[in-house]
N, C-alpha and C positions, 0 to 999 in steps of 0.2 A: 575426570575425563577417562573413559575406558578406551584403550588402544589394543586392538587384536593384531598381533604380528604372526603372519603366515609365511615363514621364510622359504618354504618349498625346498627344492634341492638343486637349484640351477646354478648358484654362484658360491656355494660352499658355506661351511659353518663359520669361516673367518669373517665374511661379510655380515652374517647374521649377528655374530658377537659384536662387531663394530657398530651395527645398527642399535643394538640394545645399549651399548655404551653411550652412543649419541643421545638417545632418548633419556637415559638416566642423567646425563650431564645437563640437558635442557631442562629437565624437571628440577634439578638442584638449583640451577642458575636463575630460572624464571619463576619457580614456585608454581608449576602448572598443575600439580596434584594428579599426575598420571597414574593410572592403574593398568599396567602392561601385562598382557596375557599372550603366551606363545603356544601355537598348535602346529603339529606336523602335518604336511600335505605332500602331494607329489607322488613319486614312485615308491617312496617308503610306505605310504598308506595304500598304494596300489597293491603291494605285496600282502599287506595284512588285512585290508578291508575290501580290496577289489575295485577301488576307485581312487582317483587322484585328489578329489575333494569330497571327503566324507560328509554324510548328511548332518552329523553333529556339528561340524564346522560351519556348514551352510546355515544351520539354524541359529548359530551364535552371531553371525555377521550383523543381522538387524538389531541386535541388542547392544552393540557397542557404538562409540562415537566416531571411531576412525579405524581403518583397516590398512595395514601394510602387507601387501601380498607379493611374494617372490615367485620366480618362474619354476617350472617343473622340469623333469628329465635330467637329473644330475648324475655324473659318472660314479659318485660314491655308492649309489644304489642301483646298479644295472640289473634289470629284470632278465637275467640270462635264461631262466627257465621259460620265460614267455617269448624268447627269441628277440630280446631287445639288444641295444647296442652295447659295446664294451669299450667305453672311452678310455683314453690314457691321459697322461699328463699334458700331452700336446693339445688335447681338446680343451683343457682348462685354460690354456693360453688363448686359444681361439675365442672361447667364451668371454674371457675377460676383455679381449680387444673389442668385441662387439657390444659388451655390456656398458662400455664407456664409463667405467667407475673411476673418476679422477677427483681427488679432494679439492675443495675450495675453488671450483672453477668460476663461481660468481660470489657476490657478496652474501654474507649470512643473514638469517632472519627466519624464525620459525613461525611466520604468520599462519601457516597451515593449521597449527594446533589450537587457534582461538577464533578462527573465522568461520562464518556460515558459508557453506559451499554447496553447489549442485553436485550431482553424482557424476563421477568421472571414472573412465577406464583408461589406463595407460598401458601400452603393450609394445614389445619390440619385434616380435615375430621371428626370433632367432631359431626357434625349433622348426618353424616353417622352412627356414633356410636349409637346415640339415635334412629335413624330410624330402623337400622338393628336389634338392640336388643329389639325393642318394649318397650323401657324403659319408665316407668311412672316417670315423673320428680318429682312429689311430694313425692312419697313413696319409690322410688328405686325399686319398683316391676315392673314386665314386664306388658306392656299394654295388657289388655284383648281383645282390639278391633284392629284387623289387619288393618281395613280400616283407622283407625286413624294413625297408623304407616306409611301406604302407602302414606297418604296425606302429612305427614312431609317429607317423602323421595322425593316426587315429587317436593315439593318446593325447597329442597336442590339441587336436580339434575338440575332443570331449572336454578337456580342461577349459579351453577358451569358451565353449558354449555355456558351461556351468557358471563361470565368472560373469559372463554377460547376462545370464538369466537372473543371477543375484542382484546385479546392478539395476536391471529394469524393474524388478520387484520392489527394490528400495525406492526407486524414483517414483513409482506409483503413489507411495505414501508421502511424497514431498512435493516438488514442483513439476513433476512429470517431464523431466528433461535429463537426458544422458549425453555426456560429451565423451566421445571415444577419441583418444589421442594416440597417434601412431608415429613412430620415429622414422623419419625419412631415410636416414642413412642405412637402416636395415631393410626397409621396403625395397631398396634398390636391389637387394640380393634375394628377396623372398617374393613369392607371388601373392602375399597378403592373406595368409591363412586366417589370422585373427580378425583382420578387417572383414573378411567374408563371413566369418562366424557371427560377428556382432550384427552385421546386416541381416543375416538369417533370423537371429533372435528378435531383431527390431520388427520384423514382419508380424510376429506374434503379439506385439504390443502397439497397436495403432494409436492408442491414446497417449503414448510417451514420445516426445520429440527426441530425435537422434541428431546430434551435431558431431561432425567428424573433423578433426584437426590433424593435419600432417605437419609435424614440426621436426626441427633438427635437434642437434645434441643439446641445445639450450632449453630443452623442454622443462627443465627444473624451474625456469622463471615463471611457469604457470602459477605456482603457489604464491606469487606476489600479486595476484589479482583475487584476493580472498572473497570478494563480494560475489563471485561467480559460482561458488560451490557450496554444497551441503556436506558431502562425504567424498573423500578421495580414495579411490581404489586403484592401486598401481600394481604392475607386475615387475618386469625386469628393471624398470627405471627407479625402483625405490632406493637403490644404491646411489644413483645420480642425485636424487633429491636430497637425501639425508647427508651425503658427503658434501655436495655443493653448498647447501644452505646451513649446515650445522658444524662442519669441521672446524671453522674458525671459532664458533661458539664453544666447541669442545676444547679447543686449544686454550682459550681463556679460562675455562672452568677447571680443566684438569691438564695442565701443561706437562706434568711429569709422565702421565700415562701416554700422552701423545708421543713424547720423546722415546719412550720404551717401544712404541709400535713402529718407530722409524719414520714418522711423518714429519715433514719440515714445514715450519710456518711459511705461509705464502702471502706476499703483500697483496692487499686488496686492490684490484685494478680500478682505475678511473674509467669513465665512459669510453674515451678514445682507445685506451690500452685494452679495455675489455673487448671491444670490437675487433681490434687487430689480433688479439690472442685467439679469438674464435675463428678468424679467417685462417690462422695458421693451423688451428686444430683440425680443420677439414682436410688439410694436406698432409699432416704429420701423424704418424702412427703413435698411439698412446704408449706410455712407458711400459716396458715388459720386465718382470723380475729377471735379475742377472742370470739366475740358474736356468731360465727358460728361453734365453735368447738363442738365436741361431736359426737352424732349419725349422724348428717348431714355430718360431715367431713368423718366419717367412710364409708358413703355410696359410696364415690368415690373411695375408696381404692379397688383394685382388691383382690379377695379372696386369702388367703394364700394357697399355694400348700403344701399338706402334703408330706414330704420326704418319698421316698421308703426305705424299710428295706434293709440294706446292710449287707455284711458279717461282722461278729464280733459285731453285734448289736442285742439287744433283746427288745421287747416291754414290757412296764410295764402295770399294770392294769389301769393306768390313760390314756393310749393311747400315752404317750410320748416315745421317743426312747432314749435309753441309750447306750453308747459305753461300750462294755465289757472290763474290765480291763485286761491288759496283763502284764506279767512280763517284767521288763526293760531289753532291749537287752544289752549285754556287750559291743557291738561296735555299738552305734546308728548311723543311717544315718544322714548326715548333713541336717539341716533344709532347706526345699524347699523354694526358693525365691518366692516372689510374682510375678505374671505374668509380671508386668511392669518393673521388675528389672532383669529379666532373660536375659542372653546373648546367642545369637544364633551364635554358633561357625562356622557353615558351610559356612557362608557368603552368602548363597542363600536366597533370600527373601521369606517370608512366602506367602502362596497363596493370602492373603488379602492385602499384601503390594505391592506397585508399585515402580519400580526403578525410580530414578530421570532421566528425559530425558537428553540426552547428544548430543552435536553437534560434529560429528566425521570428522576428516580429514583422508582420506584413499588414499593410492597410487594405482591408477588404473592399473599400470603396474605389480603390485605384489599382490594386494588385501590386503596388510598389513596396519594396522592402524598406522598412523603417529602421531596423537595427538587427544585429546578429550577436549572439553570445555563445561562448564556448561552454559546453557542459562542465560542471564541476567534477574534479577528479575524485577517485575513491578515497584519497587521503583527506580531501575537504569534507566528504560525506562522513567519514569516520570522526573527524573533529567536531562536526556539527552534532552528531548523535551524542558524543561524549559530553559536549557542552549542554545539550538539552537535558540530559539525565541529571547532570550536576545541578543545573539551575532549578529543575523541577523538585529535586529533593529539598531544596531550601524553600521554594515557593509553597509547597504543601504545608509547611509549618506556619506560614503567615495567616493571620486570622482573616476570615471572609470579609470583615469590615474594611480591612486595608486592601484586600484584593479588588474589591469593587471600586476602589478609588482609581485603579488603573483603567477600568471601563469608562468612568466618567471622563478621564483625560483623553481616551481614544475617541469618544463622542465629540469632544471639543475640537480635536485636531481634524476629524473627518469633516465637520461643518466648516471650519476655517479654510480647509483646502478643497472644498466641494467642487469648485469650478476646475481646478487643476486635475483632480482625480477623474472628474467626469470627462474631460477632454481626452485623457489617456485611455479611458474605456472606449470612447467613440473611435479613437484612432486605431485601436487594436482589434476590436470585435464588431464595430460598425453600427451600434445602436444610436438613435438620435440623441442629441445632447440633453434634451429635457428628460428623457428616460434615464440617461446616465446620472444626472443630478438627483433624480428621484431615488435611484439605487443607493447613492451615497447617503442621502437623508435617512433611508430605511436602515442602513447600517448603524447610523448614529442613534436612531430611536431604539434599536435592539440593544445596543450597549447600555443606554440609559435604563431600559427596562430591567436588564439583569443587574445593573448597579443597585436598583431599588428593591428587586424581588429575590435576588440570590440568597440573602440571609434567610428569608422565609422558606424558599424552595429547599434549602439545605439544612433547615432546622432539624434537630434531633426529634424523633417521634417517640414519645414515651408509651410504653405498653405496660400498664399497671399489672401487678404491683411491683415487679422487680426487673423489668427489661426496658431497653431503649433501642431504637433503630437509628444508626448514624450513617452518614454518606461521606465516605473517604474518597479522595482522588485515586485514579487508576495509575497514572504515570505519564509517559510521553505518548501522545496520540499522533499517528500519521494521518494527515489529511490530503487526500488526492482529489483535487478540485477541478471543475470544468471551466470553460471559457465564457459561457453565455451570460453569467452574472459574476464577473471576476472578483468584485469586492464583496457583494452580498453573500455569495456562497461560502466565502471564508469567514466573514464576521458572524453569520448566523450560527456557525459552529464554534468559532473561537471565543466569542463573548461568554457563553455558558461554560465552555471547557476551562477557560482561564479562571472564571469565578469559582469553579469547583476545585481548583488547585492543580490542574494538569499542565503539562508542557505540550508544545505543538511543533511538529515538523511538517511543513507545507511543501507538497509537490504539486505545483500548479500546471494547468494545461500548457502544452508546448507553444501555442500561438499567442499567449498573453504574457510573455516574460517580463515586459516592462511593468505591467500591473503587479506581477509577483514581487518585483524589486521595490516598487512603490509601497506595497504593503509592508515589506521588511523595514523600509525607512520609517514608515508611519508608526509601527509598533515600537521601534527604537526611540523615536522622538517623544513618545508618550511615557517614557521611563520604564519600559518593560525590562525586567532583570536580564542581563546579558546571557544569551543562550536559551532563554525560555521559549522563544518563538524563533525557529530557524526556517528560512526559505531556501529550498534546494532547486537549483537549475540543473536538472538531470533529465536524461531521456527516459521514455516509458519503460524500457527494459530494466531499469534500476529499481522499479517499484517492488518486484518480487523479492529482491535482496533486502530491501528495507522492511518489508512485512515480516520476513523470516528472522530479522535481527532481534535478539533478545532484549535490546534496549527499547524497542517499540512495544508498548503495552496494548494498544488497540488501534483500530483503523476506521476511518470514516471516508466514504467515497460517494460522490455524486457524478453521474454520467450514464453511459449506455448500459443496457441490460447485459450485453455480451461481455463487456469489460468487467461489469459488476460481478458476473458469475465467476470470472477468473480470479478476481480479488477475493471473493468469498471462499473459493477453494483454497487459495494460498493462505488466507487468514485462518480458515478452518483447520488446515493441516498443522498450523502453528498453535492452534487452540487459543486464538486471540479474539477478544470482543470486537464486533464490527457493526457499523450502521451504514446501510446502503439506501440511497435515494436514487432510484434508477428511472427508466423511461416511463412514459405515460401516453395514453390515448384517451384523454378525458372526454366523457360524453356530456353534452349540453342538451338536456331534455326540455322541450317546450310542449306543454299540454294544451288542449283546446281552450281551456278557461284562463290561460295566461294573459298578461298584459303584453301583447305581441310587439308593439313599437318599443317598449322598454326592453323586452327580451332581445330583440334584434340589435338595438344599440349596444347593449351590454355584451352580446355575443361577438360583435365586431371587435370590441376591445379585448375580450377574452381570447380571441383567436390570433390577432395580429400584433399584440403588444410584444415588444422585444423582437419584432420581425418574425413572430411565430416560433422563435427558437427557445422554447422553455418546456420542460417536462410537464409543467402544470397548465400549459395552454389548453383551452378547449379545442378539440380537434375534430370531433364527430358531433354534428348537430342533428339530433333526432327529434323530429317535429311531427305532431299529429296532423294527419292529412287535412283536417277541417281548417287549419290555419296555416298550412304549409305555403300556399301561394303568397299570402300576405307577408309571412316571415321572410321568404326568399326575396320578395321585392324590396322590402326594407333593408335586408342584409346586403344585397348586391349594390344598392344605391350608396349605402354608407361605405362599403369596401372600395368602391370605385373612386371615392374621393380621398382615399388614404394615400400617403406616400411613405413607404417603409424603407428602412435602411438595408444595406446589403447583407447577404449571408456571410458567415464568418470565414468560410473557406470555399474554394472552387469545387472540391469534391462533394461538399454538402449540396451545392446547387445542382450538380449533375445527378446526385442520388434523388433529390426531390423531384426534379423534372422527369426522371425515369418513372417514379411512382405516378405522376400525373398522366404520362403517356400510357402506361399500362392500364390505368383505371378508365381512361377514355376509350381505349381499345376494347375494354371489357363491357362498355355500355353506359358509362357515366356521361352526363351532359355537362359540357364546359360552358359556364355562363360568364366567366370573367378571367382574364389573364391566361395563364397556361403556356407562356413562352418566355425563355430567359431574355432579360433586357439586353439591348445592344449597347456597345460602348465599354469603357473600362470598368473594372470592379465586378463583383459577383452578385449583382442585383437580380431579384426575381419578383415580379409584380404580384400584388394580391390576387389570388386565384380562388374561384368558387366552382365547385362541382356539385351538381344536383343529381338526384335519382341514384345515389350511391347505395350499393347493397353489399352484404357480407360476401367475401370472396374477392373483392376489389382491393388493390394495394392500399388505397387511402383509407380504407375501413379496417383492414387487418393489421397494417403496419403503423408504426409511429411515424408521423410526418413532421419533420423538424424544419419548419419554414412556413411562409404565408400561404398555406393551402387549406381551404375549408371544405369539408365533405358533409353534404346535407343528405340525410336519409329520411324518408317519409314512412310513417307507421299508422296503423289503424286506430290504436288505442294506447292507454297507459301501460297495460300489461306487456304489449309488444315492445313498447319503448324501453321498459326496464330490462326486458330480456335481451334486446340488442345492445343496450348500454353495458351489460355484463358480458357480452360476447367478445371478449378481448383477453389477451394474456396479461394485460396491465390492470392495475387497480389503485391509481394514485388519488384522483379526485373526481367529483361529479357535480354537476349543477342541475337543479330541478326548478322549473318555472310553472307555477300554478297559483291561482288566487285562493284556492281552498287549502288552508293551512292544516286542517284535520286530515285531509287526503294526503298532503305532503308528509305529515307525521307517520302515516301508515306506509308510505312508499319508501321513506328514507332507509329503514332497516334492510330493504331488499337490494340496495346498491352494494356491490363489492368494491368498496373504495375506502381509502383512508380518511377522506373528508367529503362531506356532502353539503353544498351551499344551496339554500332555498332562496329563489328569487335574487340571485346574485352570481358573481363569478368567483371561481376558486382562486384563492390567494393565500399566501403565507402571512402569519401575524405572530410577532414575538410572544404574545400571550397564549397562543394555542399550539398544541402539538401538531407536527407536520410530518407525514410519511405515508407509505402506501402498503398495499398487500399484493399478493401474487407476484408477478415478475417486475413490479414496481419497487421491490425491495422490502426491507424490514428495519425495525428500529424507528425512533422518532427524534426529530429535531425541534427546538423551540419549546416554549412553555416550561412547566415544571418537569415534564417527562424528558425534555431535551437535555436539561442540565444534569439529570440523574443517569442518563445513558452511560456516561463515562465516569461513573463513580462505583465504588465498592459498597454495596448496600450491606452494612455490617450489623449483625445482631449482637447486643451486649446484654448479658444476663448476670445478675449477682445473686448468689445463693445465701443461705443462712450464715450469719457471722460477718457478712460484708456490709459496708455502709449502704443504706437504702438511698435510692435516688430522691426520695422525698421524706427525710427522716422526721420532719416536724409535723405535729398535729396542730392545726390552726383552727380556731373557732372565731366566727365573725364577731361575736359579742365581746371577745377579748382583745380586738384590734381597733385602733382608732379609724374613723371613717373620714373620707375626703368629701367635703361638701361641694357639689357641683352646681348648686343653685337651682331655684325653681322647684324645690321639694325633692331633689334627687341627690343621693349620696352613694359613694362607691367604697366598698370594703375589699381590699386585696386579700385573697386567701393565701397565695404563695407566689413568690418570685423565685424561680429556680434557674441557676446558671450552670451550664456544663461547658467549661472553657469560657468563651466570651459570648456564647449564645444564651439569650434570655427568653424564658417563657413566662408569660403573665396570665394568671387566672384570677378572677375576682367576681364579686357580685355587686350589682347596683340596685339600690332600694328606691322605689318611687312612691311618694305619697299619692293620695287620691287626686287624679287629674294632672299629676306632675309629668314633666317630660324634659328631655335634653335637646339642645339646639342641633341643627343640621351640621354634620361634621364628616371628616374623612380620616382614614388612617393610612400609614405607609406600608401596611401589611394586611393580609386577609384576617378577618375576624369571624368567629363562630359564636352564636348566642343561643342559649337555651332558656325558655320561659320556665322559671321555677314555681312561681305563684302568680295568680291573677291572669288578666288578659291584656295583651299589648297591641298597640297599633304601631307598626313599623313602616316607615317610608324609606324605600330603597330606590335611588336614582329616579325620583319623581313618582313612583308607584307605591300606593299604600297596600299593606297586607294586615290581616287580623290574625294574631297568634294566640292560641290557648295554652294552658299549662301543659308542659311537656313538648311543645313544638320547638323546632330548631330552625334557625336561619343562618345563611352564610353570606358574608359581604366581602367582595373582593377589595384589594387595596386600591385606594383612590376613588372609590365609589361613595358619593354623598348618601348619608343615611341618618336617621334619628329614631328614637323610641319615645313613646308616651303611654301613660296608663289609661286604658280604655274606661276604667271605672272612676267615677268622681269621688267615691267614698272608700272603696277597698284598696289596700296597698298592693303593689306589684313588685316582684323581685325577679331579676334575670341573672344568669351566669354567663360571663363572657370569657373567651379565650383567644389570645393572639400571640404570635411569636415574632420577635424581631430583636436584633441587637440594639437598635436605636429606635424603638417604637415611638411614634409621634401621633398627636391628634391635632387636626387643623379645623378650626371653626370656619365654616363657609362664609358666614355673614361678615365677620371681621378680618378673616385671613390670618388670625393669630395661631401660631403653631407652638405647642408645648411638648416636651418629652414626657411620655407616660411614666417612665421609671422615676422621674423627679417627683411626680405626684405621689408615688408609692414608695418613697425612700424609707418609710418606717416599716415596710413589709419585711418579713423574714426571708433570708436568702439561704438556699441549700445548694451545695456543690457536690 
């Protein structure tokens, strides 16, 4: 870690030396591996280079991990030739008083040095005090020369501007946020010179958020919230931070050196003592060196304010105020408690108090609160990340055959608790119970799919003659998941990610906290290693810190395009892999030759399933004019009979209704619904708009709710053009009886999936994702499990052991008789780790064949000699010599020799750890490697 120390010239070489001692002690004690570099700035560089912050220093700041920046304008280097001030020893006392450098004011802890931080500026504005008050440093009198005061102010303002510019430039490359911290005790004496300079610079950077904090002398406590920052840039307060947080650490590491410096061990105060001590600090002047006490020390004290005369008081001749004596009351009032001990009985927070944020679970059908949860603390988040990293390091070493066992157990628990989980989904996000149960079943099916197919999906891919491609896990993946499918959205990512050897940290949507906790319990009950899957109940603001954390290797997000763009920027700044499944405005195209009743019935389901709250819902129905009336009539009739659940949140209903109103005002025809339902909950009826055109809200924007927009077109070309006229590209549906015409139109759709004569839906066997502003990356299928893997190339040169060292000849190996004139000869069985690849040939006599069977992994077959008749899933194909076929796992198939006299030979290849063959007629399953136990094995 590289630390750049810019001590400036404001508080002297002694504080600089103490700073370096503290950093060295921390490095020795904690083993931080610090690389400390010191550069001169301030009036010293002003004399030699004409600027307080040289360009070389400014260029160095972005190259380091942390910066400690001191103030400028110190008395040791008075620019007398430039008309600057000539401070004396008294000014040093004044400066020390305002710098608030007191050792061990709070408990130690150098979390600053290891934590990810946002960009921060900390400033005291003391030079603003001197300049604005025209204060003469030597006498405490006001400067008689206004030009002299102006020159000091210009130097301070220029330095403040350059510090701020450096901070905003750094923030642009990070999370685009700058926090400017100003100390309140000095702002009382200054007009906020540095504050104004930071605000001026902020106007040049509209893309960077500026947060301003006005804090008291306990500002050093900021570094105990390490999840907020990326880089800490401080000025006058670096003495505060280092002294307060590290002096006790320094005392333990180097007690003798501390004694030589005259520092006394200070007992760490407890919470109550700590608060009392700070209350005294505000009224008490800091310690002043004995040699500097007296008039010089009194210079820095603000003049005492004379109290105003109050009722019951009279002045005496000496100017003091005395309270008039009153007779004792027979029933005296109880003594008024001090402010910090008073109890506020109303329960309402005071204006200056803030309620602790809560994560609420609300029933959208009634609007009533179901439960509330406190967000987890930064300490809990730190522990969760550490546990996830530790667990994933062990999990990645577990063979995939054992990892998929966890998925089978997850599927079992999902089915056993289907009703319980479905009721929880319905309660928190409002979908009908039947749809919620279907969601749980789909999660179980997906877990089972990857339990069976993960070994094949992750199988090493040989590249002859000397290379192989392997798929290694990435690490811990952060999953930021939405509320509309609270279980499915998690498991469609988690099943392949766990099978691939990754760990997971889940940040679920804020309105489904009970679903998130149920998922945590579910994965624990399935026997998931402790820490491998962690669920965090945190607010959305915490996501940026999680993404920036080095323990997170990749990010997956499902949600709105706006939030997805923010997460993409944050993950991109951290150079982390990401998969984004964002919004959609899927077209449902119905051509004139389509089966209109079937298309209309499917369209109603495609639009209103899940209450229309899905990115993959069909939203724009583009129909050829010739069949538009029929389609609209069928669609409206079916939609009117529907009863949909509530929208998940009240603001979603308001936004949806606003889109409907704006579209109707723009000329759309309202055929059904269009008005929020009366009564409790956030219900919105099925709504149908006809004669929708581009430019209307329901056509241009994503509608997340039960609103269907129907657009009429003249022909297929116009239909495809309007289908692509959107910023989204998730899915599309095309209805036509002419399949050749469909094949020609499908490539013209800008979408991640096109379904012909059906509705777009996700399937664990198929990759799912979009293009344009619908995101990038793929979930599900083989592509989904490989998204969060390191696709690694392994090559072995001359002298290394070959991946297939054996030369095997069929004639030299015994054959396995499969009956009916067919026999199999294995060519090679190769294992790398526990992954097994089988290649072999099967010989068919004239007219011979093998019975209908299935495998638990994909199979590829090449016809080497003769002609084959292959039946795949009930359909026969004729294959000549050199032809190749591919059969997916679980698909019934069989081969037979097309010739009654000539032999036939095929080459088959499939990959699986525990490959099996199941005869369809008898149901008997055998392990393939048991048949080929006599085959040679290479590792």
